[in-house]
Residue frames as a rotation matrix with the C-alpha (Angstrom) as fourth column:
UNK 1
0.866 -0.135 -0.482 -9.44
-0.300 0.631 -0.715 6.62
0.401 0.764 0.506 12.40
UNK 2
0.749 -0.615 0.248 -6.68
0.089 0.464 0.881 4.30
-0.657 -0.638 0.402 13.57
UNK 3
-0.002 -0.837 -0.547 -3.16
-0.856 -0.281 0.434 4.27
-0.517 0.469 -0.716 12.17
UNK 4
0.666 0.209 -0.716 -2.57
-0.636 0.661 -0.398 1.76
0.390 0.721 0.573 9.38
UNK 5
0.778 -0.392 0.491 -0.86
-0.037 0.751 0.659 -1.54
-0.627 -0.531 0.570 10.17
UNK 6
0.106 -0.830 -0.548 2.73
-0.958 -0.233 0.166 -1.70
-0.265 0.507 -0.820 8.92
UNK 7
0.964 0.267 0.024 3.05
-0.242 0.907 -0.343 -4.79
-0.113 0.325 0.939 6.72
UNK 8
0.459 -0.877 0.145 6.74
0.888 0.456 -0.055 -4.42
-0.018 0.154 0.988 5.91
UNK 9
0.521 -0.371 -0.769 9.52
0.094 -0.870 0.484 -1.84
-0.848 -0.324 -0.419 6.02
UNK 10
-0.765 -0.627 -0.149 10.34
-0.080 -0.137 0.987 -2.15
-0.639 0.767 0.055 2.33
UNK 11
-0.083 0.784 -0.615 8.20
-0.905 -0.318 -0.283 -1.79
-0.417 0.533 0.736 -0.79
UNK 12
0.109 0.215 0.971 6.67
0.288 0.928 -0.238 -4.59
-0.951 0.306 0.039 -2.84
UNK 13
-0.332 -0.323 -0.886 8.21
-0.705 -0.539 0.460 -4.15
-0.627 0.778 -0.049 -6.29
UNK 14
-0.037 0.438 0.898 6.20
0.388 0.835 -0.391 -5.75
-0.921 0.334 -0.201 -9.09
UNK 15
-0.989 -0.108 -0.099 6.03
-0.065 -0.282 0.957 -5.65
-0.131 0.953 0.272 -12.87
UNK 16
-0.306 0.952 -0.026 2.42
0.122 0.012 -0.992 -4.58
-0.944 -0.307 -0.119 -13.49
UNK 17
-0.631 0.266 0.729 0.25
0.775 0.166 0.610 -4.99
0.041 0.950 -0.311 -16.54
UNK 18
-0.850 0.410 0.329 -2.06
-0.319 -0.900 0.299 -2.14
0.419 0.149 0.896 -17.61
UNK 19
-0.181 0.860 -0.477 -5.25
0.580 0.485 0.655 -2.10
0.794 -0.158 -0.587 -15.58
UNK 20
0.155 0.341 0.927 -7.00
-0.590 -0.721 0.364 -0.81
0.792 -0.604 0.089 -12.48
UNK 21
-0.307 -0.367 -0.878 -5.74
0.513 0.713 -0.477 -1.90
0.801 -0.597 -0.031 -9.08
UNK 22
0.647 0.527 0.551 -6.89
-0.243 -0.543 0.804 -1.19
0.723 -0.654 -0.223 -5.53
UNK 23
-0.391 -0.911 -0.133 -4.04
0.028 0.133 -0.991 -0.73
0.920 -0.391 -0.026 -3.03
UNK 24
0.440 0.464 -0.769 -4.63
0.743 0.292 0.602 -1.63
0.504 -0.836 -0.217 0.61
UNK 25
0.004 -0.410 0.912 -4.21
-0.188 -0.896 -0.402 1.50
0.982 -0.170 -0.081 2.75
UNK 26
0.691 0.389 0.609 -5.07
-0.636 -0.073 0.768 -0.08
0.344 -0.918 0.197 6.13
UNK 27
-0.372 -0.928 0.031 -2.48
-0.870 0.337 -0.361 -2.88
0.325 -0.161 -0.932 6.17
UNK 28
-0.186 0.378 0.907 -4.97
-0.688 0.609 -0.395 -5.60
-0.701 -0.698 0.146 7.14
UNK 29
0.628 0.460 -0.628 -5.40
-0.778 0.384 -0.497 -7.26
0.013 0.801 0.599 3.73
UNK 30
0.375 -0.464 0.803 -4.15
-0.065 0.850 0.522 -10.83
-0.925 -0.248 0.288 3.35
UNK 31
0.602 -0.081 0.795 -3.54
0.774 0.306 -0.555 -10.00
-0.198 0.949 0.246 -0.33
UNK 32
0.482 -0.467 -0.741 -0.83
-0.040 -0.857 0.515 -7.33
-0.875 -0.219 -0.432 0.12
UNK 33
-0.932 -0.153 -0.328 -0.31
0.271 -0.895 -0.354 -4.92
-0.239 -0.419 0.876 -1.48
UNK 34
-0.715 0.690 0.110 -3.90
-0.151 -0.307 0.940 -5.11
0.682 0.655 0.324 -2.75
UNK 35
-0.511 0.635 0.579 -7.21
-0.853 -0.294 -0.431 -4.67
-0.103 -0.714 0.692 -0.95
UNK 36
-0.831 0.325 -0.451 -9.27
0.171 0.921 0.349 -7.72
0.529 0.213 -0.821 0.02
UNK 37
0.121 0.953 0.277 -11.98
-0.006 -0.278 0.961 -5.83
0.993 -0.118 -0.027 1.95
UNK 38
-0.031 -0.199 -0.979 -10.36
0.884 0.452 -0.120 -6.25
0.467 -0.869 0.162 5.38
UNK 39
-0.870 -0.352 0.346 -10.50
0.216 -0.902 -0.374 -2.48
0.444 -0.251 0.860 5.94
UNK 40
0.051 0.985 0.166 -14.18
0.144 -0.172 0.974 -2.62
0.988 -0.026 -0.151 6.92
UNK 41
0.809 0.356 -0.468 -14.59
0.514 -0.040 0.857 -0.89
0.286 -0.934 -0.215 10.27
UNK 42
-0.062 -0.929 -0.364 -11.16
0.981 -0.124 0.150 0.79
-0.185 -0.348 0.919 10.19
UNK 43
0.606 0.302 -0.736 -12.30
0.191 -0.953 -0.235 4.10
-0.772 0.002 -0.635 8.66
UNK 44
-0.388 -0.775 -0.499 -9.82
-0.513 -0.269 0.815 3.51
-0.766 0.573 -0.293 5.84
UNK 45
0.741 0.617 0.265 -10.39
-0.091 0.483 -0.871 2.34
-0.665 0.621 0.415 2.30
UNK 46
0.166 -0.700 0.694 -8.47
0.822 0.487 0.294 1.21
-0.544 0.522 0.657 -0.75
UNK 47
0.028 -0.260 -0.965 -6.68
-0.374 -0.898 0.232 3.60
-0.927 0.354 -0.122 -3.10
UNK 48
0.807 0.335 0.486 -7.46
0.323 0.439 -0.838 3.19
-0.494 0.834 0.246 -6.78
UNK 49
-0.158 -0.889 -0.431 -4.42
-0.363 -0.353 0.862 3.11
-0.918 0.292 -0.267 -9.09
UNK 50
0.904 0.404 0.140 -4.81
0.016 0.295 -0.955 3.04
-0.427 0.866 0.260 -12.88
UNK 51
-0.179 -0.982 0.059 -1.73
-0.048 0.069 0.996 1.81
-0.983 0.175 -0.060 -14.73
UNK 52
0.557 0.457 -0.694 -1.77
-0.601 -0.355 -0.716 2.84
-0.574 0.815 0.077 -18.40
UNK 53
0.555 -0.436 -0.709 1.19
-0.564 0.429 -0.705 0.82
0.611 0.791 -0.008 -19.64
UNK 54
0.765 -0.305 -0.567 3.26
0.494 0.843 0.213 -2.09
0.413 -0.443 0.796 -18.40
UNK 55
0.201 -0.702 0.684 5.64
-0.451 -0.686 -0.571 -0.77
0.870 -0.194 -0.454 -15.75
UNK 56
-0.333 -0.392 -0.858 7.49
0.644 0.570 -0.510 -1.60
0.688 -0.723 0.063 -12.56
UNK 57
0.367 0.550 0.750 5.71
-0.290 -0.698 0.654 -0.32
0.884 -0.458 -0.097 -9.45
UNK 58
-0.765 -0.535 -0.358 7.09
0.250 0.266 -0.931 -0.05
0.594 -0.802 -0.069 -5.91
UNK 59
0.302 0.950 0.076 3.93
0.118 -0.117 0.986 -0.47
0.946 -0.289 -0.148 -3.83
UNK 60
-0.397 -0.384 0.833 4.17
-0.718 -0.436 -0.543 0.95
0.572 -0.814 -0.103 -0.29
UNK 61
0.014 0.375 -0.927 3.86
0.335 0.872 0.357 -1.70
0.942 -0.316 -0.114 2.42
UNK 62
-0.837 -0.303 -0.457 4.54
0.525 -0.205 -0.826 0.50
0.157 -0.931 0.330 5.46
UNK 63
0.074 0.984 0.161 1.31
0.941 -0.123 0.314 2.37
0.329 0.129 -0.936 4.63
UNK 64
0.343 -0.020 -0.939 2.84
0.602 -0.763 0.236 5.72
-0.721 -0.647 -0.249 5.66
UNK 65
-0.530 -0.580 0.618 3.86
0.840 -0.259 0.478 6.99
-0.117 0.772 0.624 2.21
UNK 66
-0.271 0.402 -0.875 3.00
0.000 -0.909 -0.418 10.54
-0.963 -0.113 0.246 1.22
UNK 67
-0.542 -0.004 -0.841 2.61
-0.822 -0.206 0.531 9.32
-0.175 0.979 0.108 -2.36
UNK 68
-0.250 0.498 0.831 -0.12
-0.180 0.819 -0.545 6.67
-0.951 -0.286 -0.115 -2.01
UNK 69
0.966 0.154 0.209 0.00
-0.243 0.820 0.518 3.96
-0.092 -0.551 0.830 -3.24
UNK 70
0.619 -0.775 -0.126 3.66
0.250 0.346 -0.904 4.15
0.745 0.529 0.408 -4.25
UNK 71
0.479 -0.557 -0.679 6.65
0.863 0.156 0.480 3.97
-0.161 -0.816 0.555 -1.93
UNK 72
0.762 -0.278 0.585 8.35
-0.003 -0.904 -0.427 7.29
0.648 0.324 -0.690 -1.21
UNK 73
-0.253 -0.941 -0.224 10.89
0.198 0.176 -0.964 6.00
0.947 -0.288 0.142 1.33
UNK 74
0.208 0.419 0.884 8.78
-0.719 -0.547 0.429 6.90
0.663 -0.725 0.187 4.38
UNK 75
0.867 0.134 -0.480 9.50
0.129 0.870 0.475 3.45
0.481 -0.474 0.738 5.84
UNK 76
-0.057 -0.986 -0.159 13.06
0.627 0.089 -0.774 4.58
0.777 -0.143 0.613 6.59
UNK 77
-0.593 -0.137 0.793 11.73
-0.320 -0.864 -0.389 7.30
0.739 -0.485 0.469 8.93
UNK 78
0.513 0.856 -0.064 9.37
-0.308 0.254 0.917 5.11
0.801 -0.450 0.394 10.98
UNK 79
0.086 -0.437 0.895 10.26
-0.994 0.023 0.107 4.34
-0.067 -0.899 -0.433 14.60
UNK 80
-0.617 -0.460 -0.639 11.72
-0.557 0.828 -0.059 0.84
0.556 0.320 -0.767 14.89
UNK 81
-0.942 0.256 0.215 9.31
-0.030 0.575 -0.818 -0.23
-0.333 -0.777 -0.534 17.64
UNK 82
-0.210 0.913 -0.350 6.24
-0.835 -0.354 -0.422 0.41
-0.509 0.204 0.836 15.49
């Protein structure tokens, strides 16, 4: 499996309504931070996130978080040339 593509070095912070969402883990989706099926052939797949009540979510865009799909600050530790 290849490493995910880094989309950004900061999270995507959004006010989310209750529902089920599928976070892009590969970084290839044109609908960041959500999956659009572009992962096919990468060996990666979307991560399902169920939000029970309206809340603010910091979606990871560097795709290296240890707390998928939410940002844990891992982007600050990535090499700058990546």
